[in-house]
C-alpha positions in Angstrom: -80.8 -96.1 43.2 -78.9 -93.1 44.6 -76.9 -91.1 42.1 -74.0 -90.1 44.2 -72.8 -93.3 45.9 -69.0 -93.5 45.9 -66.9 -96.6 45.8 -63.7 -97.2 47.9 -61.7 -95.3 45.3 -64.0 -92.2 45.3 -65.4 -93.0 41.9 -69.1 -92.1 41.4 -71.4 -95.1 41.0 -74.2 -94.6 38.5 -76.9 -96.9 37.1 -75.8 -98.7 33.9 -76.8 -96.7 30.9 -79.1 -98.0 28.2 -78.8 -97.0 24.5 -81.9 -97.7 22.4 -80.2 -96.9 19.1 -77.0 -99.0 18.3 -75.8 -100.6 15.1 -73.9 -103.8 15.9 -73.5 -104.8 12.2 -73.6 -108.6 12.9 -74.7 -110.8 11.2 -73.6 -109.7 7.7 -71.2 -106.8 8.2 -68.7 -108.0 10.8 -65.9 -106.2 9.1 -67.4 -103.0 10.5 -68.4 -104.3 14.0 -69.3 -107.5 15.8 -71.7 -108.1 18.6 -68.6 -108.8 20.7 -66.7 -105.7 19.9 -69.8 -103.5 19.9 -70.9 -104.6 23.4 -67.3 -104.3 24.7 -67.3 -100.7 23.5 -70.7 -100.2 25.2 -69.4 -101.6 28.5 -66.4 -99.3 28.3 -68.8 -96.4 27.8 -70.9 -97.3 30.9 -73.7 -99.1 29.1 -75.2 -102.3 30.5 -78.1 -102.5 27.9 -78.4 -101.6 24.3 -81.0 -102.1 21.5 -79.6 -103.4 18.3 -80.9 -101.8 15.1 -82.1 -104.2 12.4 -79.8 -103.2 9.4 -78.0 -106.5 9.4 -78.0 -109.4 6.9 -80.3 -111.2 7.0 -82.4 -108.5 8.5 -84.8 -109.6 11.3 -88.1 -109.4 9.4 -89.1 -113.0 10.3 -88.4 -115.3 13.2 -85.8 -117.4 11.4 -83.7 -114.4 10.5 -84.1 -112.9 14.0 -82.9 -116.2 15.4 -79.6 -116.0 13.6 -78.8 -112.7 15.2 -80.1 -113.8 18.6 -77.8 -116.9 18.6 -74.8 -114.6 18.1 -76.0 -112.3 20.9 -76.4 -115.3 23.2 -72.9 -116.5 22.4 -70.8 -113.2 22.3 -72.6 -110.2 23.9 -70.8 -108.8 26.9 -73.8 -106.8 28.1 -77.6 -107.1 27.6 -78.7 -106.7 24.0 -82.3 -106.3 22.9 -82.8 -106.7 19.1 -85.3 -104.8 17.0 -87.5 -106.4 14.4 -88.1 -104.6 11.1 -91.4 -102.9 10.2 -91.3 -104.1 6.6 -89.9 -107.1 4.8 -86.2 -106.4 3.9 -86.7 -102.8 5.2 -88.0 -102.1 1.7 -91.2 -100.3 2.7 -93.5 -102.5 0.6 -95.0 -105.1 2.9 -95.2 -105.5 6.6 -92.7 -107.9 8.3 -93.9 -110.9 10.3 -94.5 -108.6 13.3 -96.9 -110.9 15.2 -94.5 -113.8 15.0 -91.6 -111.8 16.3 -93.4 -109.6 18.9 -92.3 -111.5 22.0 -88.7 -111.7 20.8 -88.0 -108.1 19.9 -87.8 -104.8 21.9 -89.8 -102.9 19.2 -90.2 -102.5 15.5 -88.1 -100.1 13.3 -87.0 -99.9 9.7 -83.9 -98.1 11.1 -82.3 -95.9 8.4 -85.3 -96.0 6.1 -88.3 -93.8 6.5 -91.5 -95.7 5.7 -92.7 -93.7 2.7 -96.2 -95.0 2.4 -98.7 -93.4 4.8 -101.0 -96.3 4.4 -98.3 -98.9 5.2 -97.2 -96.9 8.3 -100.7 -96.7 9.5 -101.1 -100.4 9.1 -97.8 -100.9 11.0 -99.0 -98.7 13.8 -102.3 -100.6 14.2 -100.4 -103.9 14.2 -97.9 -102.7 16.7 -100.6 -101.4 19.0 -102.4 -104.7 18.9 -99.1 -106.4 19.9 -98.3 -103.9 22.6 -95.1 -102.8 20.8 -93.6 -99.4 20.0 -93.0 -98.2 16.4 -89.5 -96.6 16.3 -89.2 -94.4 13.3 -86.4 -93.0 11.2 -88.3 -90.0 9.9 -87.2 -89.1 6.4 -89.2 -88.1 3.3 -87.2 -89.4 0.4 -88.8 -86.9 -2.1 -87.1 -84.1 -0.3 -83.5 -85.5 -0.1 -82.4 -84.3 -3.6 -79.0 -86.0 -3.4 -78.0 -84.2 -0.3 -75.5 -85.5 2.2 -74.9 -82.7 4.8 -77.3 -80.1 6.1 -78.6 -77.6 3.6 -77.1 -74.6 5.2 -74.4 -72.0 5.1 -71.5 -74.5 5.2 -73.0 -76.6 2.3 -73.6 -73.5 0.2 -70.2 -72.0 0.9 -68.3 -75.2 0.2 -70.2 -76.5 -2.8 -71.9 -79.4 -1.1 -75.5 -80.8 -1.7 -77.7 -80.2 1.3 -80.3 -82.2 3.1 -83.2 -79.9 4.0 -84.7 -79.9 7.5 -88.1 -80.5 6.0 -87.1 -84.0 5.0 -87.1 -84.9 8.7 -89.9 -82.8 10.1 -92.4 -83.4 7.3 -92.6 -87.1 8.1 -92.7 -86.5 11.8 -95.7 -84.2 11.1 -97.4 -87.0 9.1 -96.7 -89.6 11.7 -98.1 -87.5 14.6 -101.5 -87.5 12.7 -101.3 -91.3 12.3 -100.4 -91.7 16.0 -103.5 -89.6 16.9 -105.6 -91.8 14.6 -104.3 -95.2 15.8 -103.2 -94.7 19.4 -99.9 -96.4 18.7 -96.9 -96.0 21.0 -94.4 -94.2 18.8 -90.7 -93.1 19.2 -88.8 -90.8 16.9 -85.1 -91.6 16.2 -82.3 -89.1 16.3 -84.3 -85.9 16.1 -82.2 -83.0 14.7 -84.4 -80.1 13.7 -86.1 -77.3 15.7 -89.3 -78.0 13.8 -89.2 -81.7 14.9 -88.8 -80.5 18.5 -91.8 -78.3 18.1 -93.9 -81.1 16.6 -93.1 -83.5 19.4 -93.8 -80.9 22.0 -97.2 -80.2 20.5 -98.0 -83.9 20.2 -97.2 -84.5 23.9 -99.4 -81.5 24.9 -102.2 -83.3 23.0 -101.6 -86.4 25.1 -100.2 -88.6 22.3 -98.0 -91.6 23.3 -94.9 -90.1 21.7 -91.3 -90.0 22.7 -88.1 -89.1 21.0 -84.3 -89.2 21.2 -81.4 -87.1 20.0 -77.7 -87.8 19.9 -74.6 -86.1 21.4 -73.3 -84.7 18.1 -76.5 -82.8 17.4 -76.3 -81.2 20.9 -72.6 -80.2 20.6 -71.9 -79.2 17.0 -73.5 -77.0 14.3 -73.1 -77.3 10.6 -70.5 -74.5 10.8 -68.3 -76.8 12.9 -68.1 -79.4 10.1 -64.7 -80.3 8.6 -64.0 -81.8 5.2 -63.8 -85.2 6.8 -66.1 -88.3 6.8 -66.2 -88.2 10.6 -68.7 -85.3 10.3 -71.1 -87.2 8.1 -74.1 -88.9 9.5 -77.9 -89.1 8.8 -79.6 -86.9 9.8 -76.8 -84.4 9.4 -75.5 -81.9 12.0 -77.7 -78.8 11.5 -77.7 -75.1 12.5 -77.2 -73.4 15.8 -80.9 -72.6 16.1 -81.6 -76.3 15.7 -79.0 -77.1 18.3 -80.4 -74.6 20.7 -83.9 -76.0 20.2 -82.6 -79.5 21.0 -81.1 -78.3 24.2 -84.3 -76.6 25.2 -86.1 -79.8 24.4 -83.7 -81.7 26.7 -84.3 -79.2 29.5 -88.1 -79.0 29.3 -88.6 -82.8 28.8 -89.7 -82.8 25.1 -86.7 -84.9 24.3 -86.8 -88.0 26.5 -83.7 -89.9 25.6 -80.1 -89.4 24.5 -79.0 -92.3 22.3 -75.8 -92.5 20.3 -76.8 -93.9 16.9 -73.5 -95.8 17.1 -72.8 -96.6 13.5 -69.4 -98.1 12.8 -67.8 -98.3 9.3 -64.4 -99.3 8.2 -61.6 -96.7 8.0 -61.7 -96.9 4.2 -65.4 -96.3 4.1 -65.0 -93.1 6.2 -61.9 -91.8 4.4 -63.7 -90.5 1.2 -64.6 -87.0 2.4 -68.0 -85.5 3.1 -69.4 -86.3 -0.3 -68.4 -90.0 -0.7 -67.9 -91.4 2.8 -70.7 -93.6 4.2 -73.1 -92.1 6.7 -72.5 -92.8 10.4 -70.2 -92.3 13.3 -69.4 -94.2 16.5 -70.5 -92.9 19.9 -70.8 -95.5 22.7 -67.4 -94.8 24.2 -67.7 -91.0 24.2 -71.3 -90.2 25.0 -71.2 -89.7 28.7 -67.9 -87.8 28.9 -68.9 -85.5 26.1 -72.3 -84.7 27.6 -70.9 -84.4 31.1 -68.3 -82.0 30.0 -70.5 -79.9 27.6 -73.6 -79.7 29.7 -73.2 -80.8 33.4 -69.9 -79.1 34.1 -71.3 -75.9 32.5 -74.5 -76.0 34.6 -76.8 -76.4 31.7 -78.3 -79.6 33.1 -77.7 -81.5 36.3 -76.0 -84.9 36.6 -79.3 -86.3 37.7 -80.9 -85.1 34.5 -78.2 -86.6 32.3 -78.6 -90.0 34.1 -82.3 -89.8 33.5 -81.7 -89.3 29.8 -79.1 -92.0 29.5 -80.3 -94.7 32.0 -83.8 -94.3 33.4 -85.9 -92.8 30.6 -84.8 -95.3 27.9 -85.5 -98.2 30.3 -88.9 -96.8 31.3 -90.0 -96.2 27.7 -88.8 -99.6 26.3 -89.5 -101.7 29.3 -85.8 -102.6 29.9 -85.2 -103.7 33.5 -82.3 -102.3 35.6 -80.7 -105.0 37.7 -80.0 -104.3 41.4 -76.3 -104.5 40.8 -76.2 -103.1 37.2 -73.8 -100.2 37.6 -71.0 -98.1 36.1 -68.3 -96.1 37.9 -66.8 -92.9 36.6 -63.9 -90.7 37.7 -65.5 -87.3 37.1 -62.3 -85.4 37.8 -60.3 -87.3 35.2 -59.6 -85.1 32.2 -58.3 -86.7 29.0 -58.2 -86.4 25.3 -60.5 -88.7 23.2 -58.1 -91.0 21.4 -59.8 -93.2 18.8 -56.9 -95.7 19.0 -58.2 -96.6 22.5 -61.6 -97.5 21.2 -62.8 -101.1 21.6 -65.2 -100.6 18.8 -64.0 -101.5 15.3 -65.3 -98.2 14.2 -63.0 -95.2 14.9 -64.8 -92.4 13.1 -66.1 -89.7 15.5 -66.4 -85.9 15.3 -65.2 -85.9 18.9 -61.7 -87.2 18.2 -59.1 -85.0 19.9 -61.5 -83.2 22.2 -60.6 -82.8 25.9 -63.3 -84.2 28.2 -63.9 -85.0 31.9 -65.4 -88.3 33.1 -63.5 -91.6 32.7 -65.3 -94.9 32.9 -63.4 -97.0 35.4 -65.6 -100.1 35.4 -69.0 -101.5 34.5 -70.8 -104.3 36.3 -73.9 -106.5 35.6 -75.2 -108.4 38.6 -71.8 -108.2 40.2 -69.9 -109.4 37.2 -67.4 -106.9 36.0 -67.8 -106.5 32.2 -65.4 -103.7 31.8 -62.5 -102.4 33.9 -60.0 -99.7 32.8 -56.7 -101.2 31.6 -58.4 -104.5 30.8 -56.2 -106.2 28.2 -58.8 -108.6 26.7 -59.6 -107.8 23.1 
């Protein structure tokens, strides 16, 4: 597909984006988000395919639990949704889930917000996933290094009396898992990479020919820990880190070490995000802001090309996860439309974002799947 086709209104037509890291919260937590509202938000952001993380209730650790979520997807999803299965039963890191029984019904396996702490269990999961032809998608976090932290362990935390999360809690488990990938030959993908050490480890693993990919998210590319405000909308896991980490992530985007930009869209209620940095729940929304933020911050400034951004948001995630792009699966943007990000406009139930109030270029005008318009600006359906 050409990148720069224009429609009759002069809007640029792009392939529908694919996000491999989205929390839809249903079943179990529909007060935060539903499959309907989450997929409507995705369509408004230019996405035609998303992968739903497994932190729902019941979690998809067995075919019966997965079927509950799938039935809601079939009934209410506005775009294509591909569910994950968990790596372990209940995401508790003790015993492998029914991976074989779910393999043909899930996009990959992930324990989402929980790092698998046991090296032996992760190796067993990798061997099982390889035998099933599936990817292990890992939230890399060593719990022994967290020490009660909730933002990055840097200057802002020290200056303002907050407990910090050290970078080693992320990169140490990436380092462990690279050794396991080399041992097992498993296809492996790292979630929301945020540290310069993590970028270095992934770069080295790729140079050794390991079947490894990774993603980062817009907030790690735009902000540093010194941009944080005393507000829950700046709290997510992993946390926003230092400027040297941010620069390493950008370099990783440019040289291909980082394959995918995902949003880690993680909606919570307003009350859950109103408790400040210490007590608010971790997670921010991102589906409706990702493209305009990245287009404004990186394409318009000449740091990357529009083609590169589309590779990161549309082609690379599909290639890695085997997600087909339909012939008429498109989104259209007015790249000259400048506007302020207003959370009251969001279709997602979640409104907490560090990008609130920022001025951006690139307004999604419509999104289509197989010729069916799933989003059009000024659409009144709620």
